[in-house]
C-alpha positions as CSV (number, residue, x, y, z in Angstrom):
1,M,0.0,-0.1,0.0
2,G,1.3,3.5,-0.9
3,E,1.9,6.6,1.3
4,N,-1.6,8.0,0.3
5,S,-4.3,6.1,2.0
6,K,-7.0,7.0,-0.3
7,K,-7.9,4.2,-2.7
8,I,-7.5,4.5,-6.4
9,L,-9.0,2.3,-9.0
10,I,-7.4,2.0,-12.4
11,L,-10.4,0.9,-14.6
12,L,-9.6,-0.8,-17.8
13,G,-12.2,-1.4,-20.2
14,S,-10.5,-3.9,-22.6
15,S,-9.7,-7.7,-22.5
16,R,-7.0,-7.4,-25.0
17,F,-3.4,-6.0,-24.7
18,G,-2.3,-2.9,-26.5
19,G,-1.0,0.5,-25.9
20,G,-3.9,1.6,-23.5
21,E,-3.7,-1.8,-21.6
22,K,0.0,-1.3,-21.3
23,N,-0.4,2.4,-20.0
24,A,-2.9,1.2,-17.3
25,L,-0.7,-1.8,-16.2
26,D,2.4,0.3,-15.8
27,L,0.4,3.0,-13.7
28,V,-0.5,0.1,-11.3
29,R,2.9,-1.3,-11.2
30,F,4.9,1.8,-10.6
31,S,2.4,3.6,-8.4
32,Q,2.1,1.2,-5.4
33,T,4.8,2.8,-3.5
34,Q,3.1,6.1,-3.3
35,F,-0.7,5.2,-3.7
36,D,-3.3,2.5,-2.9
37,V,-3.9,1.4,-6.4
38,T,-5.9,-1.5,-7.9
39,L,-6.5,-2.4,-11.4
40,G,-10.2,-3.3,-12.5
41,I,-10.3,-5.6,-15.5
42,P,-13.1,-7.3,-17.4
43,Y,-13.7,-11.0,-16.4
44,D,-12.3,-12.3,-19.7
45,S,-9.1,-10.2,-19.5
46,I,-5.9,-11.9,-21.0
47,L,-4.1,-10.1,-18.1
48,I,-5.3,-12.2,-15.2
49,S,-2.5,-14.7,-15.3
50,E,0.2,-12.0,-15.5
51,L,-1.3,-10.0,-12.6
52,K,-1.3,-13.1,-10.4
53,Q,2.3,-14.0,-11.3
54,K,3.5,-10.4,-10.4
55,H,1.2,-9.9,-7.5
56,I,-0.5,-7.0,-8.8
57,P,-3.8,-6.0,-6.9
58,Y,-6.9,-6.3,-9.2
59,I,-10.6,-6.8,-9.2
60,L,-12.8,-8.3,-11.9
61,V,-15.3,-5.9,-13.0
62,E,-18.8,-6.6,-14.7
63,Y,-19.5,-3.8,-16.9
64,P,-23.2,-2.9,-17.6
65,K,-24.7,-4.1,-20.6
66,Y,-28.3,-3.1,-19.7
67,P,-29.7,-0.1,-17.7
68,W,-30.6,-2.5,-14.8
69,E,-27.0,-3.6,-14.4
70,I,-25.6,0.2,-13.7
71,Y,-26.3,-0.3,-10.0
72,Q,-24.3,-3.4,-9.8
73,F,-21.4,-1.7,-11.4
74,Y,-21.8,1.2,-9.1
75,Q,-21.5,-1.1,-6.0
76,Q,-18.2,-2.5,-7.3
77,I,-16.5,1.0,-7.8
78,K,-18.1,2.6,-4.7
79,P,-15.3,1.7,-2.1
80,Y,-12.8,3.8,-4.3
81,H,-12.1,7.5,-3.8
82,L,-10.8,8.1,-7.4
83,I,-11.3,6.3,-10.6
84,H,-8.8,6.5,-13.5
85,A,-10.4,5.1,-16.5
86,H,-8.8,3.8,-19.6
87,L,-10.6,2.9,-23.0
88,N,-14.2,3.4,-24.0
89,L,-15.9,0.8,-22.3
90,A,-14.7,2.0,-18.8
91,C,-15.3,5.5,-19.6
92,R,-18.9,5.0,-21.0
93,S,-19.8,3.0,-18.0
94,L,-18.7,5.8,-15.7
95,T,-20.5,8.6,-17.8
96,L,-23.7,6.3,-17.6
97,L,-23.5,6.7,-13.8
98,G,-23.8,10.5,-14.0
99,P,-23.7,12.3,-10.5
100,L,-23.4,8.7,-8.8
101,A,-19.9,8.3,-10.3
102,R,-16.8,9.0,-8.0
103,P,-14.5,11.6,-9.2
104,W,-12.9,10.2,-12.2
105,L,-10.4,11.1,-14.9
106,A,-9.8,9.4,-18.1
107,T,-6.8,8.8,-20.3
108,M,-7.8,9.1,-24.0
109,H,-5.7,6.6,-26.1
110,G,-7.1,7.0,-29.5
111,F,-9.2,9.1,-31.9
112,S,-12.7,7.7,-31.2
113,S,-16.0,8.8,-30.1
114,I,-15.9,11.7,-27.6
115,L,-19.2,10.5,-26.0
116,P,-17.7,8.1,-23.3
117,Y,-15.6,10.9,-22.0
118,L,-18.3,13.5,-21.4
119,G,-18.7,12.6,-17.8
120,A,-14.9,12.8,-16.9
121,N,-13.8,15.5,-14.5
122,K,-10.4,15.6,-16.2
123,I,-9.1,14.0,-19.5
124,I,-5.5,13.3,-20.2
125,C,-4.5,13.0,-23.9
126,V,-1.6,11.0,-24.9
127,S,-0.5,13.4,-27.6
128,Q,-1.1,17.1,-28.5
129,A,-2.7,15.8,-31.9
130,L,-5.3,14.1,-29.8
131,Q,-5.9,17.1,-27.5
132,L,-6.4,19.3,-30.7
133,S,-9.0,17.0,-32.0
134,L,-11.3,17.4,-29.0
135,P,-14.3,20.0,-29.0
136,G,-14.0,23.0,-26.9
137,I,-16.0,21.5,-23.9
138,L,-13.6,18.7,-23.5
139,K,-10.4,20.4,-24.5
140,K,-10.9,22.8,-21.6
141,K,-10.7,20.0,-19.1
142,S,-7.9,18.2,-20.8
143,T,-4.1,18.0,-20.5
144,V,-1.4,16.2,-22.4
145,I,0.9,13.6,-20.7
146,Y,2.7,11.4,-23.1
147,N,3.0,7.7,-22.7
148,G,6.2,6.9,-21.0
149,I,8.6,4.0,-21.4
150,E,11.6,2.3,-19.4
151,A,15.1,2.8,-20.6
152,S,16.2,-0.1,-22.9
153,P,19.9,-0.9,-23.9
154,T,21.0,0.2,-27.5
155,L,20.9,-2.7,-29.8
156,S,23.9,-3.3,-32.3
157,P,22.9,-3.4,-35.9
158,P,21.9,-6.8,-36.9
159,N,23.8,-8.8,-39.5
160,N,21.0,-9.5,-41.9
161,R,21.7,-10.7,-45.4
162,K,18.7,-8.7,-46.5
163,K,17.3,-5.5,-44.9
164,Q,14.6,-6.8,-42.4
165,A,11.8,-4.4,-41.2
166,Y,9.1,-5.3,-38.7
167,V,5.5,-4.0,-38.2
168,F,4.7,-4.6,-34.5
169,A,1.0,-4.1,-34.2
170,T,-2.5,-5.6,-33.6
171,I,-3.8,-6.9,-36.9
172,H,-6.5,-4.2,-37.7
173,P,-7.5,-2.2,-40.7
174,N,-6.4,1.0,-39.1
175,K,-3.0,-0.3,-38.4
176,G,-2.0,-0.3,-42.1
177,Q,-0.9,-3.8,-42.7
178,E,-3.4,-4.3,-45.6
179,F,-2.1,-1.1,-47.0
180,L,1.5,-2.5,-47.0
181,V,0.4,-5.5,-48.9
182,Q,-1.5,-3.5,-51.6
183,S,1.6,-1.2,-51.8
184,L,3.9,-4.3,-52.7
185,P,3.9,-3.9,-56.4
186,Y,5.1,-0.2,-56.0
187,W,8.5,-1.2,-54.2
188,E,9.3,-4.9,-54.4
189,K,11.4,-4.6,-57.7
190,K,13.0,-1.5,-56.6
191,L,14.0,-3.0,-53.1
192,P,14.5,-6.7,-53.8
193,D,16.6,-7.2,-50.6
194,L,13.9,-5.9,-48.3
195,Q,11.8,-8.2,-46.1
196,I,8.8,-6.8,-44.2
197,S,7.4,-8.9,-41.3
198,F,4.1,-8.3,-39.5
199,V,4.3,-9.3,-36.0
200,G,1.0,-9.4,-34.1
201,T,-2.5,-11.0,-33.6
202,G,-5.9,-9.6,-33.7
203,Q,-9.5,-10.4,-33.9
204,H,-10.5,-13.4,-35.9
205,R,-12.3,-11.4,-38.7
206,H,-9.3,-9.1,-39.1
207,E,-6.8,-11.9,-39.1
208,M,-8.9,-13.6,-41.9
209,A,-9.2,-10.6,-43.9
210,L,-5.4,-10.2,-43.9
211,A,-4.7,-13.8,-44.5
212,A,-6.8,-13.6,-47.7
213,M,-4.6,-10.7,-48.9
214,M,-1.3,-12.0,-48.0
215,P,0.7,-12.3,-51.3
216,K,2.9,-15.4,-52.4
217,S,6.0,-13.3,-52.0
218,S,9.1,-13.7,-49.9
219,H,9.0,-9.8,-49.3
220,I,6.1,-9.8,-46.7
221,T,5.6,-12.5,-44.0
222,W,3.4,-12.6,-40.8
223,I,4.3,-13.8,-37.3
224,K,1.4,-14.4,-35.2
225,K,2.8,-13.5,-32.0
226,N,2.2,-10.5,-29.6
227,Q,4.7,-11.4,-26.6
228,N,8.2,-12.0,-26.1
229,L,9.4,-9.8,-29.0
230,D,13.1,-9.3,-28.0
231,Q,14.4,-11.5,-30.6
232,Y,12.7,-9.4,-33.4
233,W,13.9,-6.1,-32.0
234,E,17.3,-7.5,-32.2
235,M,16.9,-8.6,-36.0
236,A,15.2,-5.3,-37.1
237,D,17.2,-3.0,-39.4
238,F,14.3,-0.7,-38.9
239,V,10.6,-0.6,-37.9
240,I,7.5,0.5,-39.9
241,I,4.4,2.1,-38.5
242,P,2.0,2.4,-41.4
243,S,-1.2,3.4,-39.5
244,Y,-4.0,5.4,-40.8
245,K,-4.7,6.8,-37.2
246,E,-2.5,6.7,-34.3
247,S,-2.6,8.9,-31.2
248,L,0.8,8.0,-30.1
249,S,3.0,4.9,-30.7
250,Y,4.7,2.8,-27.9
251,V,6.4,1.0,-30.8
252,A,7.9,4.2,-32.2
253,L,9.3,5.1,-28.8
254,E,10.6,1.8,-27.9
255,A,12.2,1.3,-31.2
256,Q,14.1,4.6,-31.1
257,A,15.1,4.0,-27.5
258,R,16.7,0.9,-28.7
259,G,18.5,2.8,-31.4
260,I,16.3,1.3,-34.2
261,P,15.1,3.8,-36.8
262,V,11.3,4.2,-37.5
263,L,9.4,4.6,-40.7
264,S,6.2,6.1,-39.6
265,A,2.8,7.4,-41.2
266,K,2.6,11.1,-40.9
267,T,-0.5,11.1,-38.8
268,G,-1.8,12.0,-35.4
269,G,0.9,11.5,-32.6
270,L,3.3,9.6,-34.8
271,V,4.5,13.1,-35.9
272,E,5.4,13.7,-32.1
273,S,6.8,10.4,-31.3
274,T,9.1,10.0,-34.4
275,T,12.2,12.2,-34.1
276,E,13.8,14.0,-37.0
277,W,17.1,12.2,-36.2
278,G,15.7,8.7,-35.8
279,G,12.9,8.4,-38.3
280,I,11.3,9.2,-41.6
281,L,7.7,10.1,-42.3
282,F,5.6,9.4,-45.2
283,E,1.9,10.2,-46.2
284,P,-0.6,7.6,-44.6
285,G,-2.3,5.4,-47.3
286,N,-0.1,6.7,-50.2
287,P,1.9,4.0,-51.8
288,E,4.2,6.4,-53.8
289,S,5.0,8.3,-50.6
290,L,5.7,4.9,-48.9
291,T,7.9,3.7,-51.6
292,Q,10.1,6.9,-51.6
293,A,10.3,6.7,-47.8
294,L,11.3,3.0,-48.0
295,I,14.1,3.6,-50.5
296,Q,15.4,6.6,-48.3
297,M,15.1,4.4,-45.2
298,Y,16.9,1.5,-46.9
299,S,20.0,3.5,-47.7
300,S,20.0,5.5,-44.5
301,C,19.1,3.3,-41.7
302,E,22.7,2.8,-40.6
303,T,23.2,6.6,-40.5
304,L,20.0,7.1,-38.4
305,R,21.1,4.4,-36.1
306,K,24.4,6.3,-35.5
307,Q,22.3,9.5,-34.9
308,L,20.2,7.7,-32.3
309,Y,23.4,6.5,-30.6
310,K,24.7,10.0,-30.4
311,K,21.4,11.5,-29.5
312,P,19.4,8.9,-27.4
313,L,15.8,9.3,-27.4
314,L,15.1,9.3,-23.6
315,S,17.8,11.8,-22.9
316,S,16.8,14.1,-25.6
317,C,13.1,13.8,-25.1
318,P,12.5,13.4,-21.3
319,Q,8.8,13.6,-21.8
320,F,8.7,10.1,-23.0
321,L,10.4,8.8,-19.9
322,I,8.1,6.6,-17.6
323,A,9.2,8.7,-14.7
324,S,7.9,12.0,-16.4
325,M,4.6,10.3,-17.1
326,L,4.2,9.0,-13.6
327,E,5.1,12.4,-12.0
328,A,2.5,14.2,-14.2
329,I,-0.2,11.6,-13.6
330,H,0.4,11.5,-9.9
331,Q,0.0,15.3,-9.7
332,E,-3.4,14.9,-11.4
333,W,-4.4,12.3,-8.7
334,E,-3.2,14.4,-5.9
335,L,-5.3,17.3,-7.2
336,M,-8.4,15.2,-7.5
337,L,-8.0,13.6,-4.1
338,R,-7.9,16.9,-2.1
């Protein structure tokens, strides 16, 4: 239990694992010495076994599907003095409670409907791009706190026979894997020694849609894995983030922190999380722009690695340190607990 005796519930409205889930989990892990924090997760969350192994305090939350279930949800969160909600389901459930809800703040992790966030007392946006997208009524009660990461050792360049790029992302239309497949005819002859691998899983329908599109080509492969990715970081010449929409990107931050260059779509928070000395931007959904950027990255990734070594991400951009994120969020908690 932390120094502050008031109880805080980190309410997570998702059963999967992605950026929002990582952010919520990090908050609970690194806040326990200062605050009495508990993670609230759905009954079907894939995090349960990990939480048990790491002895992280959690409760299973039954989110209301029907109006008559709202009171049951209220009883579950009633013991807590402050709620910090993550992702739409958690925020929507709290907004439905109206005046019954405890004081609560929300971290907004993506460009989605604003309706779930209307009831929040405070909104944390993970990028300036996300904050700028909000209407005035929500923008006034918002602040920007970037996702933070832990320091990682700088990796040596891999000794690949061909250039190897990875796309670390959930399989989803917004993440751009299908766009990369469709763009293959534009660049495969110009870059015959480039290999791109998708690393990730997703909902069955999204996986099936991507599987139907996968070409019979050695240039693009798909590794159905979303954990224990260290070996792929070590083999990466560079990382591609082809998203159509992205509020911020843990992958962009973690890659550059490891000294790996990033090729990112010029959209949302990717512009903020891709440094000019460690990355290259291209127009989202534009195969010609992607091809030009791939050619540029192919020839300059070693130079970008040297630049990232001389100018490490986390010492140059301390706003992306997990310590910076925790300090800013803890200040928001303290203000709301007064």
